[in-house]
C-alpha positions in Angstrom: 0.0 0.0 0.0 1.1 3.4 -0.8 -0.6 6.0 1.4 -0.9 9.9 0.3 -1.1 9.2 -3.1 -3.0 11.5 -5.8 -5.7 8.8 -6.4 -6.7 5.5 -5.1 -6.1 2.9 -7.6 -4.3 -0.4 -8.2 -0.8 0.1 -9.1 0.0 -3.8 -10.4 2.1 -6.4 -9.1 5.2 -5.6 -7.6 7.5 -8.2 -5.9 4.9 -10.7 -5.9 2.3 -8.6 -4.3 -0.3 -6.6 -5.2 0.2 -2.8 -4.7 -2.6 -0.1 -4.1 -2.5 3.5 -3.9 -4.5 5.0 -1.6 -5.0 8.9 -1.6 -5.5 9.0 2.4 -2.7 9.6 4.7 -1.3 7.5 6.9 -2.7 9.3 10.1 -4.7 7.8 12.9 -5.7 4.9 10.6 -7.5 7.0 7.5 -5.3 4.7 4.9 -6.0 1.6 6.4 -10.0 2.3 6.3 -9.8 3.7 2.9 -8.0 0.5 1.7 -10.9 -1.5 3.1 -13.7 0.5 1.6 -11.7 0.5 -1.3 -11.4 -3.3 -1.6 -14.9 -3.9 -0.3 -16.2 -1.4 -3.2 -13.8 -3.1 -6.0 -14.8 -6.4 -4.9 -18.2 -6.3 -4.4 -18.0 -7.3 -0.6 -19.5 -5.9 2.6 -16.8 -3.3 4.5 -17.2 -5.6 7.5 -15.8 -8.6 5.5 -12.3 -7.3 4.2 -10.3 -7.3 7.3 -6.5 -6.5 7.3 -4.9 -9.6 9.1 -1.5 -8.3 9.7 0.6 -5.2 9.0 -1.8 -2.5 10.4 1.3 -0.1 10.6 3.4 -1.1 7.7 3.0 -0.7 4.4 3.0 -4.6 3.4 -0.4 -5.8 4.5 -2.3 -9.4 4.5 -5.7 -8.8 3.9 -8.7 -11.3 3.9 -11.9 -11.0 2.1 -14.2 -13.2 4.2 -16.9 -15.1 2.4 -15.2 -14.5 -0.9 -16.7 -16.6 -3.5 -15.0 -15.6 -6.5 -11.7 -17.2 -8.0 -8.5 -14.8 -7.3 -8.0 -14.3 -11.0 -11.8 -12.8 -10.9 -11.0 -10.7 -7.6 -7.7 -9.2 -9.3 -9.6 -8.4 -12.4 -12.5 -6.6 -9.9 -9.6 -4.4 -8.7 -8.3 -3.7 -11.9 -11.4 -2.5 -13.2 -11.9 0.0 -10.3 -9.1 1.9 -11.5 
């Protein structure tokens, strides 16, 4: 995750991980909240179903989408379409 970007968007794969630019700053959890909202909207999930499992204070995070019924490839396509 890259907080403080000009706009929120998927930046692609970097080092085998998905890089997402977030417009919100990393202040008082605002960037984490924006990440969860972006992922929920892009994946068609409820915000409560998108959970940051690890890395809340780091740029690299592990995120789970609870109850996801789509294959990982279609999830990635949904994220790219959200740009």
